[in-house]
C-alpha angles and dihedrals in degrees: 000000000000124000114281110249123219122237091252093054092064097059118124115260090233091060094046090053090047091056090047092054092047090049088051093052089047093049089055101044110018125109130231094268093046093047093050091046092051092048089054091048095051093046088053093049089049087066085082087065112025093183087076092070092065089051089052090055090046090051092050091050091050091051093047093099088054094050091046092052091045095052092045094052090040091056092046093052091040100241113180115264096231089055095048090045092051094046089051090050089052095052091048090051091049088051088052091050093046091052092047092050100039111012096091097031113123129203093247091055092051094050093044094050091046098047094110099050091043088069088072127066096235090048095051088049091052094048088047090052094047095048092043089054090049094051093050093047088052090050090052090048092051091049095052090043092055094040105047112184115241112208093331098154102138122098092240094051092047090050092046090050090054095047090048091052091048092051092048093049095046088056088062096047094108092049089051093047091051091049090046095055092047092051096051092048092050117099110225129164124208121155128209123246117234092217090052092051093048088054089052091049091048090052091047092051090047091052092048092050092050092049093050095040 
């Protein structure tokens, strides 16, 4: 018997990307009140797939070096605290949206939902680029998960940690490329659920209403 999928995991890739684009727009332009409201809404929708909460914590842990560097530089250059706090909240919100949209997305779903555009050269290139980006992000995430910083708070140590991660991932580029080519050439079927897509549409409408409110 296969693993039971959550209702959120069956959402169409196009709707996931729509939510991600709306989240990016909101993260750029939204105020304190709207960002906090959107964070609450996303956390509420994630109740439909509780495994996403663990991925949110993992995402926050991976971006910890970035937050550390941002607050250090912000303090050095005397950026106002409210602006730094708002920017931090916006990044956290975008991480939430990214996990919601992509956290439970599997390869079979991506290949099924992109079957039409992969018939064209530009579509195949686009899918190749998207999957490559995903695989490299996974490699970075795996590196930081296995090499957790211990008390690395200085700018130099944070930068060194990032360079070490980059070097480690680049060494695996051949392996990633081989995995990517095998994935794109495979033939997998995974249909979307109408209920799942309705949930995605509902979330999209709520986000639009909040942004124009």
